[in-house]
C-alpha positions as CSV (number, residue, x, y, z in Angstrom):
1,X,-39.0,29.9,-32.9
2,X,-39.0,27.3,-30.2
3,X,-36.0,25.1,-29.2
4,X,-37.2,22.0,-31.0
5,X,-37.7,23.8,-34.2
6,X,-34.3,25.5,-33.9
7,X,-32.6,22.2,-33.5
8,X,-31.0,21.2,-36.8
9,X,-28.6,18.6,-37.9
10,X,-24.9,19.7,-37.4
11,X,-21.9,17.8,-38.7
12,X,-19.7,16.8,-35.8
13,X,-16.0,16.8,-36.3
14,X,-15.1,13.3,-37.4
15,X,-18.7,12.2,-37.3
16,X,-21.5,11.8,-39.9
17,X,-23.7,14.5,-41.2
18,X,-27.1,14.3,-39.5
19,X,-25.8,13.4,-36.0
20,X,-27.9,15.4,-33.7
21,X,-27.8,16.2,-30.0
22,X,-31.1,16.1,-28.3
23,X,-32.3,19.2,-26.5
24,X,-32.2,17.3,-23.2
25,X,-28.3,17.3,-23.4
26,X,-27.9,20.9,-24.0
27,X,-26.3,22.9,-21.3
28,X,-28.2,25.7,-19.7
29,X,-25.3,28.1,-20.2
30,X,-25.8,28.5,-23.9
31,X,-24.2,31.6,-25.3
32,X,-25.9,33.1,-28.3
33,X,-23.5,33.4,-31.3
34,X,-21.6,30.3,-30.3
35,X,-24.0,27.7,-31.8
36,X,-21.3,26.2,-34.0
37,X,-19.0,25.3,-31.2
38,X,-21.4,24.7,-28.4
39,X,-22.2,21.3,-29.8
40,X,-19.2,19.9,-27.8
41,X,-19.9,21.8,-24.6
42,X,-20.1,18.7,-22.5
43,X,-16.5,17.6,-23.3
44,X,-14.9,20.9,-22.5
45,X,-15.0,20.7,-18.7
46,X,-13.7,17.1,-18.6
47,X,-10.6,18.2,-20.7
48,X,-10.0,21.1,-18.4
49,X,-10.1,18.8,-15.4
50,X,-7.6,16.4,-17.0
51,X,-5.3,19.3,-17.7
52,X,-5.5,20.6,-14.2
53,X,-4.9,17.1,-12.8
54,X,-1.9,16.7,-15.1
55,X,-0.5,20.1,-14.0
56,X,-1.1,19.2,-10.3
57,X,0.6,15.8,-10.8
58,X,3.5,17.5,-12.6
59,X,3.8,20.1,-9.8
60,X,3.7,17.4,-7.2
61,X,6.2,15.2,-9.1
62,X,8.5,18.1,-9.6
63,X,8.4,19.0,-5.9
64,X,9.1,15.4,-5.0
65,X,11.9,15.2,-7.5
66,X,13.4,18.4,-6.2
67,X,13.3,16.9,-2.7
68,X,14.9,13.7,-3.9
69,X,17.6,15.6,-5.8
70,X,18.3,17.8,-2.8
71,X,18.5,14.8,-0.5
72,X,20.9,13.1,-3.0
73,X,23.0,16.3,-3.2
74,X,23.2,16.4,0.6
75,X,24.3,12.8,0.7
76,X,26.9,13.4,-2.0
77,X,28.1,16.5,-0.2
78,X,28.4,14.6,3.0
79,X,30.3,11.8,1.3
80,X,32.6,14.2,-0.4
81,X,33.2,16.0,3.0
82,X,33.9,12.6,4.6
83,X,36.4,11.6,1.9
84,X,38.0,15.0,2.1
85,X,38.3,14.7,5.9
86,X,39.8,11.2,5.6
87,X,42.2,12.4,3.0
88,X,43.3,15.3,5.2
89,X,43.7,12.9,8.2
90,X,45.8,10.5,6.2
91,X,47.9,13.4,4.9
92,X,48.4,14.7,8.4
93,X,49.3,11.2,9.6
94,X,51.8,10.9,6.8
95,X,53.3,14.3,7.5
96,X,53.6,13.4,11.2
97,X,55.3,10.1,10.3
98,X,57.8,11.9,8.0
99,X,58.5,14.4,10.8
100,X,59.1,11.6,13.3
101,X,61.4,9.8,10.9
102,X,63.3,12.9,10.2
103,X,63.7,13.6,14.0
104,X,64.7,10.0,14.5
105,X,67.3,10.2,11.7
106,X,68.8,13.4,13.3
107,X,68.8,11.8,16.8
108,X,70.4,8.6,15.3
109,X,73.1,10.6,13.7
110,X,73.8,12.6,16.8
111,X,73.8,9.4,19.0
112,X,76.0,7.5,16.6
113,X,78.5,10.4,16.4
114,X,78.6,10.6,20.2
115,X,79.0,6.9,20.6
116,X,81.9,6.9,18.0
117,X,83.6,9.8,19.8
118,X,83.3,8.1,23.2
119,X,84.5,4.8,21.7
120,X,87.5,6.4,20.1
121,X,88.4,8.2,23.3
122,X,88.1,5.0,25.3
123,X,90.2,3.1,22.7
124,X,92.9,5.8,22.9
125,X,92.9,5.8,26.7
126,X,93.0,2.0,26.9
127,X,95.7,1.9,24.3
128,X,97.9,4.1,26.4
129,X,97.2,2.2,29.6
130,X,97.7,-1.1,27.9
131,X,101.1,0.0,26.6
132,X,102.2,0.9,30.1
133,X,100.8,-2.4,31.5
134,X,102.6,-4.4,28.8
135,X,105.8,-2.7,29.7
136,X,105.2,-3.6,33.3
137,X,104.5,-7.2,32.3
138,X,107.7,-7.4,30.3
139,X,109.7,-6.1,33.2
140,X,108.2,-8.7,35.5
141,X,109.0,-11.4,32.9
142,X,112.6,-10.2,32.8
143,X,112.7,-10.1,36.5
144,X,111.5,-13.7,36.9
145,X,114.2,-14.8,34.4
146,X,117.0,-13.1,36.3
147,X,115.7,-14.7,39.5
148,X,115.9,-18.1,38.0
149,X,119.6,-17.6,37.1
150,X,120.4,-16.4,40.6
151,X,123.5,-14.4,39.8
152,X,124.6,-12.0,42.5
153,X,125.7,-9.5,39.9
154,X,122.1,-9.1,38.7
155,X,121.0,-7.6,42.0
156,X,120.9,-4.0,40.8
157,X,119.1,-5.0,37.6
158,X,116.5,-7.0,39.6
159,X,115.8,-3.9,41.7
160,X,115.6,-1.7,38.6
161,X,113.2,-4.1,36.9
162,X,111.0,-4.3,40.0
163,X,110.8,-0.6,40.3
164,X,110.2,-0.1,36.6
165,X,107.4,-2.6,36.6
166,X,105.6,-1.0,39.5
167,X,106.1,2.5,37.9
168,X,104.6,1.4,34.6
169,X,101.7,-0.2,36.4
170,X,100.9,2.8,38.6
171,X,101.0,5.0,35.4
172,X,98.2,2.8,33.9
173,X,96.3,2.1,37.1
174,X,94.3,5.4,37.2
175,X,92.9,4.9,33.7
176,X,92.2,1.2,34.3
177,X,90.4,1.9,37.5
178,X,87.9,4.2,35.6
179,X,87.3,1.7,32.8
180,X,84.7,-1.1,33.1
181,X,87.2,-3.7,31.8
182,X,90.2,-2.2,33.5
183,X,89.6,-4.3,36.6
184,X,90.3,-7.4,34.6
185,X,93.8,-6.1,33.6
186,X,94.5,-4.9,37.1
187,X,93.6,-8.3,38.5
188,X,95.8,-10.0,36.0
189,X,98.8,-7.9,36.9
190,X,98.3,-8.2,40.6
191,X,98.0,-12.0,40.3
192,X,101.2,-12.1,38.3
193,X,103.1,-10.1,40.9
194,X,101.9,-12.5,43.6
195,X,103.2,-15.5,41.6
196,X,106.5,-13.7,41.1
197,X,106.8,-12.9,44.8
198,X,106.1,-16.5,45.6
199,X,108.7,-17.6,43.0
200,X,111.3,-15.3,44.5
201,X,110.6,-16.6,48.0
202,X,111.0,-20.2,46.8
203,X,114.3,-19.4,45.0
204,X,115.6,-18.0,48.3
205,X,114.5,-21.1,50.2
206,X,116.0,-23.3,47.5
207,X,119.4,-21.5,48.0
208,X,119.2,-22.1,51.7
209,X,118.5,-25.8,51.1
210,X,121.4,-26.1,48.7
211,X,123.8,-24.4,51.2
212,X,122.5,-26.8,53.9
213,X,123.1,-29.8,51.5
214,X,119.7,-31.3,52.1
215,X,119.8,-33.3,49.0
216,X,116.3,-34.9,49.2
217,X,114.7,-31.6,50.1
218,X,116.6,-29.8,47.4
219,X,115.3,-32.3,44.8
220,X,111.8,-32.1,46.0
221,X,111.9,-28.3,46.3
222,X,113.4,-28.0,42.8
223,X,110.3,-29.7,41.3
224,X,108.1,-27.3,43.2
225,X,110.2,-24.4,42.0
226,X,109.8,-25.5,38.4
227,X,106.0,-25.6,38.9
228,X,106.0,-22.1,40.3
229,X,108.2,-20.9,37.4
230,X,105.7,-22.3,34.9
231,X,102.9,-20.5,36.8
232,X,104.9,-17.2,36.4
233,X,105.3,-17.8,32.6
234,X,101.7,-18.8,32.1
235,X,100.6,-15.8,34.2
236,X,102.6,-13.4,32.1
237,X,101.1,-14.8,28.9
238,X,97.6,-14.7,30.3
239,X,98.0,-11.1,31.3
240,X,99.2,-10.1,27.9
241,X,96.4,-12.1,26.2
242,X,93.8,-10.5,28.6
243,X,95.1,-7.0,27.6
244,X,94.7,-7.8,23.9
245,X,91.2,-9.2,24.4
246,X,90.1,-6.1,26.1
247,X,91.4,-3.9,23.3
248,X,89.6,-6.1,20.7
249,X,86.4,-6.0,22.6
250,X,86.4,-2.2,22.6
251,X,87.4,-1.6,19.0
252,X,84.1,-2.7,17.5
253,X,81.7,-0.9,15.1
254,X,78.9,1.2,16.6
255,X,75.5,-0.3,15.9
256,X,72.8,2.1,14.8
257,X,69.6,2.3,17.0
258,X,66.5,0.4,15.8
259,X,64.0,2.3,13.8
260,X,60.9,3.5,15.6
261,X,57.4,2.2,14.9
262,X,55.5,4.0,12.2
263,X,52.5,6.2,13.2
264,X,50.1,3.6,11.8
265,X,51.7,0.9,14.0
266,X,51.6,2.8,17.3
267,X,48.6,2.5,19.6
268,X,46.1,5.3,18.8
269,X,48.1,6.5,15.8
270,X,50.5,8.5,18.1
271,X,54.0,9.2,17.0
272,X,56.7,7.1,18.7
273,X,59.8,9.2,19.3
274,X,63.0,7.2,19.3
275,X,65.2,6.8,22.4
276,X,68.9,7.5,22.7
277,X,71.3,5.0,21.2
278,X,71.8,2.0,23.4
279,X,75.5,1.9,22.4
280,X,76.1,5.1,24.3
281,X,75.3,3.3,27.6
282,X,78.2,0.9,26.9
283,X,80.8,3.6,26.7
284,X,82.5,4.5,29.9
285,X,82.6,8.1,31.0
286,X,86.0,9.7,30.4
287,X,88.2,10.3,33.4
């Protein structure tokens, strides 16, 4: 049987009965026994090619997707690492700032306690010296009053008052010399003693003029004597007032040192350690 005679109508799937394929379209790789399915032989290779292309595309797409996912994971890991490093840096900066503030607080307490201790010691020392100086001033005031009366019976008392005034002053002089404000009190006392010495000299001159009966000179000198007596009185009041002012200037509260800059406010983020209390520099060294 030849090929033309062997060709018979075959129903194609989904087609009409009697549809025939011409022998010219048969493939040369016909396999005996497969006549029923060899009718679609021309479509089989094209389907395989599309499947292979699809698999290749899927493999390529999966590889590219894996690369993209890996790149995204790397970026996300880098961002997480960066955030973690930033968080750690901020935490370290915060811990450093807390440590600096704790150290500052401790230094502030120590400096304030030292300043208070030095201030109290200075107040106690000045209080004792001021008491001796006030006693000396009162003796000088009493001395000037007795000079004004000019009674001969007051001679021993005048001498006692003069010696007592100088003794009290010498007792306070050492402490006043070592105190920054002690020079003011020493100067006030020495100025008052000069005025009293001048007053005593004028009283003696006035007695000589009275004994000489120089009336005009006595009147004129009496006015000068009154002016000098007023200077002595004012000098005594000024010395007492100066002593009280010095004591008030020392008995003041101790100001706490200023807080240091935070770590975030210092250049380069470095910790700024506080300095010693400024109030300590205002306290004199004890004798």
